[in-house]
C-alpha positions as CSV (number, residue, x, y, z in Angstrom):
1,M,-105.7,92.8,-152.6
2,A,-102.2,91.4,-152.9
3,Y,-100.7,89.5,-155.7
4,R,-100.4,85.8,-153.8
5,N,-96.9,84.3,-155.6
6,K,-95.0,84.0,-152.1
7,V,-94.4,80.4,-149.7
8,Y,-95.0,81.1,-145.7
9,V,-92.3,79.3,-144.2
10,A,-93.2,78.7,-140.5
11,F,-90.8,77.0,-138.1
12,D,-89.5,76.9,-133.5
13,G,-87.0,80.0,-134.8
14,D,-84.6,78.6,-131.3
15,N,-84.1,75.1,-132.5
16,D,-85.0,74.7,-136.3
17,I,-83.5,77.6,-138.1
18,L,-81.1,75.8,-139.5
19,K,-83.5,73.6,-141.4
20,Y,-85.0,77.3,-142.9
21,D,-81.5,78.1,-144.0
22,L,-81.0,75.2,-145.7
23,I,-85.0,75.5,-147.9
24,K,-83.3,78.9,-148.4
25,A,-80.1,77.4,-149.7
26,W,-81.7,75.1,-152.0
27,S,-83.7,77.6,-153.2
28,K,-81.4,80.0,-154.3
29,N,-78.4,77.4,-155.8
30,Q,-79.3,78.2,-159.3
31,N,-77.9,74.7,-159.8
32,I,-81.0,72.9,-158.1
33,D,-84.4,72.3,-159.4
34,F,-86.3,73.9,-156.3
35,H,-87.5,77.5,-155.9
36,I,-89.8,79.3,-153.8
37,D,-90.7,82.8,-153.5
38,D,-90.1,83.3,-149.4
39,A,-92.8,85.2,-148.3
40,H,-90.1,86.3,-145.1
41,D,-88.2,88.4,-147.5
42,L,-91.2,90.8,-147.8
43,N,-91.8,93.9,-145.0
44,T,-89.3,93.2,-142.4
45,S,-90.3,94.4,-139.1
46,K,-88.7,97.8,-137.5
47,D,-89.8,97.4,-133.9
48,S,-89.0,93.4,-133.6
49,S,-89.7,93.4,-129.8
50,Q,-93.6,94.1,-129.6
51,E,-96.1,91.3,-130.4
52,A,-98.5,93.2,-132.2
53,S,-96.4,94.7,-134.3
54,I,-94.5,91.2,-135.2
55,K,-97.9,90.0,-135.6
56,H,-98.8,93.1,-137.9
57,N,-95.7,92.3,-140.2
58,L,-96.6,88.9,-140.7
59,S,-100.4,89.1,-141.2
60,I,-98.8,91.1,-144.0
61,R,-96.9,88.3,-145.6
62,F,-99.7,86.2,-145.2
63,L,-102.1,88.1,-147.4
64,N,-98.7,87.5,-149.9
65,S,-98.7,83.7,-149.7
66,K,-99.8,81.0,-151.9
67,A,-99.1,78.4,-149.6
68,F,-98.1,77.5,-145.9
69,I,-95.4,75.3,-145.3
70,L,-94.7,74.2,-141.2
71,L,-91.7,72.6,-140.3
72,V,-92.7,70.5,-137.4
73,G,-89.5,69.7,-135.1
74,E,-89.3,68.4,-131.7
75,H,-90.7,71.3,-129.8
76,T,-93.1,72.8,-132.5
77,K,-96.3,71.6,-131.2
78,Y,-95.5,73.5,-127.7
79,L,-94.9,76.7,-129.3
80,T,-98.4,78.6,-128.5
81,K,-97.3,82.5,-129.0
82,F,-96.0,82.8,-132.9
83,V,-96.1,79.3,-134.1
84,K,-99.9,78.4,-133.1
85,W,-101.0,81.8,-134.3
86,E,-99.1,81.3,-137.9
87,I,-101.0,78.1,-137.8
88,E,-104.1,79.7,-137.1
89,T,-103.9,82.4,-140.1
90,A,-103.1,79.6,-142.4
91,I,-105.9,77.9,-141.5
92,R,-108.2,81.0,-141.4
93,L,-106.9,82.3,-144.9
94,E,-107.4,79.0,-146.2
95,L,-103.9,78.5,-147.1
96,P,-102.8,75.0,-148.7
97,I,-100.8,74.1,-145.5
98,I,-97.4,71.8,-145.9
99,A,-96.4,70.1,-142.6
100,V,-93.0,68.8,-142.7
101,N,-91.5,66.5,-140.4
102,L,-87.9,67.1,-139.4
103,N,-87.6,63.6,-138.0
104,G,-88.4,62.7,-141.5
105,K,-91.4,60.7,-141.4
106,K,-94.2,60.5,-144.2
107,R,-97.1,60.5,-141.7
108,A,-98.3,63.1,-139.1
109,D,-96.9,61.6,-135.7
110,E,-97.0,62.8,-132.1
111,L,-94.5,65.6,-132.8
112,M,-97.9,66.7,-135.1
113,P,-99.2,70.1,-133.6
114,P,-102.8,69.2,-132.6
115,L,-104.2,71.9,-134.8
116,L,-102.9,70.7,-137.9
117,K,-105.0,67.4,-136.3
118,G,-108.3,68.5,-137.4
119,N,-107.6,70.6,-140.4
120,L,-106.7,70.2,-143.9
121,S,-103.4,69.8,-144.7
122,I,-100.6,67.3,-146.5
123,V,-97.3,66.2,-144.2
124,V,-94.4,64.9,-145.8
125,P,-90.9,64.2,-144.9
126,F,-88.1,66.7,-145.0
127,K,-86.6,65.8,-148.2
128,M,-86.1,68.6,-150.8
129,V,-88.0,66.6,-153.6
130,A,-90.7,65.9,-151.4
131,I,-91.6,69.7,-150.3
132,K,-91.2,70.3,-154.0
133,Y,-93.9,67.5,-155.0
134,A,-96.2,69.1,-152.5
135,L,-95.5,72.5,-153.5
136,E,-96.1,71.9,-156.9
137,N,-99.2,69.5,-156.4
138,W,-100.7,69.4,-153.0
139,P,-102.5,73.7,-153.8
140,E,-104.9,71.5,-156.3
141,Y,-105.8,69.0,-154.0
142,D,-106.4,71.4,-151.7
143,K,-109.1,73.3,-153.4
144,K,-110.5,70.0,-154.5
145,Y,-111.1,68.6,-151.1
146,R,-111.7,72.0,-149.5
147,K,-114.8,72.4,-151.7
148,N,-115.8,69.1,-150.6
149,Q,-115.5,70.4,-147.2
150,D,-113.2,67.4,-146.3
151,H,-110.9,68.9,-143.5
152,R,-108.5,65.9,-143.0
153,Q,-104.7,65.5,-142.6
154,Y,-103.3,63.5,-146.2
155,H,-99.9,61.9,-146.6
156,Y,-98.9,60.7,-149.8
157,N,-98.6,57.0,-150.3
158,D,-95.9,54.9,-150.9
159,K,-96.0,54.9,-154.8
160,V,-96.0,58.5,-155.1
161,Y,-92.3,58.3,-152.7
162,D,-91.1,55.3,-154.7
163,S,-91.6,57.8,-157.9
164,L,-89.7,60.3,-155.7
165,G,-87.1,58.1,-154.9
166,I,-87.3,58.4,-151.2
């Protein structure tokens, strides 16, 4: 079994790539207290034209991941080829799922992919401190809720966001 120390980030590559790039920039900036070991740095596909080849390489990235971040933008819930498959894979592998609302909302809204509404996850706004907090705290809660077979979608309360300055 692979050593799981990476964070898998899924997003709409056509519309939300700049938000993903911003997360990578935060992580690389030594003056910012934010770091993720990005699973996408692993196993770059040699044949990116074939769906089976792409999914095989993404599967290897999943096997090295300890958490799953889904960037939720305007079109995310309509993506059925790869993003839906990535969500299904994260659910099947029981990875802690952090849904990041790119519109800044602190709770699930109409843009949330239906697959997440009935599966264990936490929703946070696209704010560096909120994503960092979720990465540091959600995995333990995910274990606890999963053990109790509680598969709801969660969000942090206002007290948590006040403490984060949001």
